[in-house]
N, C-alpha and C positions, 0 to 999 in steps of 0.2 A: 504493500500500500504506500503510495507516495506521501510526501510530507503534507501537501495541500489537502489530500483526502483525509489524512489522519487528523489534521487540524479541524476540518469540518465535523468529523465524527466526535472529536473531543468537545467542540462547542455544542454539538447537538446533545451529547450526554450531559453536559453541564446545565444546559437549558432545561432538559427533562428533569434532572435532579432538583434544580431550583424550584421548578413548578410543583414537584412532589412534596418538597419541604413546605412550600406555601400552602399546598392543599392540606397537609397535616395540621398546620397552624390553624387554618379555618375550621377543620373538623374538631379540633380541641375547643375552639370557641363555641361551636355548636353544642358540644357536650356541656360547656360551662353555662350556656343559657338554661339548660335543664337543672343544673345545680342551683342557679339563682331562683328558678321557679320553686324548687324544693325548700331551700334554706332561707330565702328572702334576703333583704339588704337592710343594714342599719344606717340611718342618716338623720341629720337634723333638718326637719321640714322647713324651719324658718330660713335656713341657709340655702336649701335646695329650691324652694318654691319660686324665687325670682328667675330661675333658669328654665322653669317649665313653661311651655307655650300655652297661653290662655285658651286659644281655640282648641288645642288638643285636650286640655283639661275638661272641656265641655262635650267632647266627642262621645258618641255611644260606644266607641271602642275602649273607652276608659271608664267603664261603668263601675269598676272595683274601687275607684278613687286612688288616692296616694300618688305614687309616681306614674307618669305616663309611660308608654313604651319607649324604648331607647335602642340605639345601635351600639354594639360593642366595638372596641378599637379597630377591628379588621372588617367590620361591616355586617356582622350577624345580628339579627333582631332579637331582642330579649325583653322580659318583664320581670319585676320582682316586687313582692309586697314588703311592707315594713316588718322587720323582725329585729328585736334588740339582741337576741341571742343567736348570732350567726357570724361566721368568719368573714362575710362580705360586708363592706361598708363603702359609702360614698363620701368623699371629702372635696370641698371646693378649694382649688388651688389656682391662683392666677385668674380667677373668674370662670374656671372650667371644672366640671364634675369629673373627678378621678376615682375610678373603681379600685378598691383594694381587696386582697385576700389576706387576712390577718394584717401583717405589716408590709406585705409586698404589693407594690403598685402594679396593677394590671394595665392601666392606661386610661386615657380620656374617653368617655362615652359621649354620645350625642342624643339628646332627647328629641323625640319625634315632633315635627311641626305640622300644624293643621293648615289646610289650604284656605286662603281668604274667601274663596267662592262659597264656603260653608256658611258664611254669615250674610250672604246676599238674601234679599227678601223676595218671596213669591208675590204675585198680584193679590193674593188673599191674606198677606201679612205674615205668614210663617217664614222662618228661615230655611234655607236649603238643608241645614243640618237637622231640622225638625222632621224632615221627610226621608232623607238619605244620609248615609255616612260616606264621606269622601276618603278613599284610601290612598296611601303613599304610592300604590302601584298604578295610579291613574284610573281607578275604577270606582264604582258606586255600589253600596250595599243598602238595600231597602228592606226593612222589616215592616211590611205593610200593616200588620196587625199584631198586637201583643196578646191577643186572645188565644187561649188553647182550650177548646171545648172539653177536652178529656178531664180537666180538673173538676168540673161540675159533677162528673161521674166517678170521681175518685180514681181515675185511671191514668193520670199524667205520669210521665217518666220520672223516676225517683231522683234523677240527677239534674233535671231541667228547671231553670228558674225563670222561664219566660213569663209566667203569670206574676211572679214576684217583681220582675222588672217593670211591669205595667204600673206599679205603685210609685215609681220614680218620675214624678211630674216634670222635673227639670230636664231629664234626658229623653223622656217620652211624653212630650206635651200633646202630641197628636196620636191617639191610640189606634185610630183606623184612618189610614191615608186613602184619599180617593184617587182613582186612576188619573184624574185631571191634575191633582197636586203632584203625583209622582212624575207624570210626563213633563210638567213645567220645571220641576227640580232637575230632571234629566236634561232638559233643553238648556238651562242655565249652566249646568256643569259641562255639557258637551261643548258649548261655545267657549268655555274656559279650558277645553282640552283634557278634561278629567272624567269623561264618561266612556272610556274605551272598553270598559267591561261593566255590565249591569247585572247584579245578582239580586233576586227578590225572594223573600222567604217570609214565614209567619208561623203562628201557632197552628195546631191541628183544628181545621174547620170542616164542616160538611163538604164532601167532595165536589158536588156540583157548584157550590159557591166559590170554591177555590179555583176551579177551572175557569169559570166565567170571569172571575176577577183578573186572573193572569191574562186572559185574552183581551179584556178591556184595557189593561195597562199597555199591552203590546200594540193594540190598535191606536191608543192615544199617542204613543211615541212615534209610530209609523205615519201618523197624520202629518208629521213634519219631517221625518227622516225615512228614507226608503228602507233602511236596515239598521240594526244595532247588534252588538255582540253581547249576548247575555246568557244567564243560567237561571232556570226555574227550579227552585228548591221546593219539592212537593211531597205530599204523602203518597204512598202506593195507591193508585186508584183501584176501586173495586172492579171496574170494567177497564181492562187494559187496552181496549180498542180506542180509548180517548187519548192515549199517549201521543199519537201523531199530531193532534191538535196543537200541542205546545210547539212542535217543530214548525208547523204551518204558520203559527202566529209570529215566528221570527226568532225563537230561542234556539241558539246553536248548541247549548248544553242543558242537561237536566240532572238533578241530584235528588235521589231518594235515600234518606239517611237511616240506615238500619240500626246504628248506634252500638249494638252488641251482636257478636257473631254466634256465640254459643246459644243454641235455640232454647235451652232451659233457663239460662240466665236472662236471655231476651224476654222470655215470658214473665219472669219475676220482676225485672227492672223496668220494662216497658209494657205494662199490662194493657194499656189502651191500644198500642200497636199490635199486640198479640190478639186482642179480641175483635179489632176492627179490620175490615177489608181482607179477611182471609188469613191473617196471622203471618208468622215467620216465613213459611214456604211461599206465600203469595208475594211478600216483599222482595224475596230473592228473584222470583219469576218476573216481577215488574222491572227489576234492574236488567235482567237478561233480555227481556223483550225490548227495552229501551235502546240497547246496543244495536238491534236490528234497524232501528229508526234513526238514531242520531250518529251511529258509527263508533268504532273503537276509540276510546280515550275521551269521548265527549259525554259519557255517562259517568256519574259520580255517586259516591256514597260516603258515609263517615262512620267510624267506630270510635267510641270514647275509650282511649287507652287507660286501663286501670280498673275497669269494671269487671274484668274477667281475666283468667290466666293469659299471659302474653302469647303463649303458644296458640291459643284460640284466636286471638286478634290477628296474628300473623297468618294463620290458616285462612281466615276470612279475606285478608288482603290478597293472598296468593290465589285463592279460588276465584275471586271476583276479577282480578287482573287477567286470569286465564280466559275469562269471558269477555274481556274488553272494557271492564269497568275500573276506573281509578277510584280505589277505596282509600280515602284520606283517613287521618286519625288525629286526635288531639290528646292532650294530657288531662285526665280527670281533675277537676277543681271543685271541691265541695262548695256549694253556694248557699247563701242565707235563704231561708224560706223553703228549702227542699228537704225531703226525708233523709238525704245523705249529708246534710250540713252537720259539721262536727266530726265527720269521718276524715281520715287522712288519705291523700293520694299516695300511691306507691313511690318509693324513692327514685331519685334521678336515674340510677342505673337501669331500673325497669323500663322507664320511658325511653332511655337511650337505646336499649336493645331493640325496641319496636321501631324507633326512628332509623337506626342504622340498617336493620334487616329489611324494613319496609321500603326504604329508598332503593335498596339493591333489587327488590322485586320489581319496582317501577322500571328500573333500567333494563332488567332482563326481558320485560315484556314490551319494550320499545316506546314507552310514553314520552312525551315531550315536556319541556319546561312550561310552555304555554298551557298545556293540558293540566299540569300540576297546579297552576294558579287559577284555572277557569271554573273550578267547581265551588263547593261551599266555603265558608269563611275559615275553616280549618286548613285549607290548602297550603298557605305559606309555611306552616309548621314543618312540613316535610320538603316543600319545594326548594327552600334555600340549601338544605343539605344535598338534595338532588343536583342542584346547580354546581355545588362544590365538587361532588364526585365526578361530574361531567367536565370539570375543568373550566366552567363558565365564570371565571373571575378575572380581575384586572392583572396587568403585568406586575404591578407593585404588590400583589398578593392580597388586595382588598376585594371585598364582595360589594359591588355597586348595587344600589337599589334597583331591582328589576321593575320594568314598566310594561304595561300592556301595549301592543302595537297601536299607533295612532289610527283612528278611523277617518279623520279628516286631514 
């Protein structure tokens, strides 16, 4: 081998080695995000609060209060509740928040900033953020209703706080958004370039009402725009023949969230989903049928990590991936007002095992970064690690904020 060829080979090996080192740094940061989720962060609120973005504090994404979401030094997104007894702390140094592990400085973090469009007013007087949440990814999340009819029957999911959140008048001033309000908020956001993805969801409501509402919203948006890129988060319809209607209305993605894969735990934790619309088997059939309509990678579901053995969760992710469904997952967080409030989520290593192996499953079945982000709100939890494993990060080793492709 000539000297020139040898030099090229050495440079190539060095570049590959550097990228692998950078990848491992980012992977460790992803692991740390789960440690922060488990252990929390100690901080002085009076010292930290001036650094928090006022718009982000009001966001529906910040319903737990305390710190807003933030970005770790190399770009991975994280959250952490206040905890006095934790090795992690935030200290303001030179006007910047520095994260520590015991006495070792990890680095400067960056708190999320809200988009000014969220404070714009609709013609009816509501703010955009009263109708939709604007994400850092350049997309919108609309919880059209905080109603879940299963609660009245004592059948709501044991971990879900949707009815409890309805009591928060500050973050949920409009309990039922009209299609006209949603379309107007969408229009304002799209003109600002932040409606490149539109996700709509709500509590469990009678099936016919849900379908008609989603179609009305799509029609209201398409009265002004020929198309939109969106995801309809729906319950499994009793009649699967209605599924094409969501596609015909303009939704490119659909998500039916099964929540728990083990059928016995599903029946115990999600009693309403088990008793309504055919139960566990029917929810799985709805997902499989949806792939025939929307295509591989455009059908989504969610499992709440920590409600069942991790082997069961991974089995569900694998099975659904083999059918063309992107099965996302989140880390169980006990919420006030639910039967599981006061319980503990499994430790960080449990959630890391699901995150690590789950993203390997996504890669094996050929899903894309866009598909990982295009489903339910739990998508980014795994999408960022998926990007890292695919080498989708900057040359300086940082993970840039991913954005949905612009529609206009």
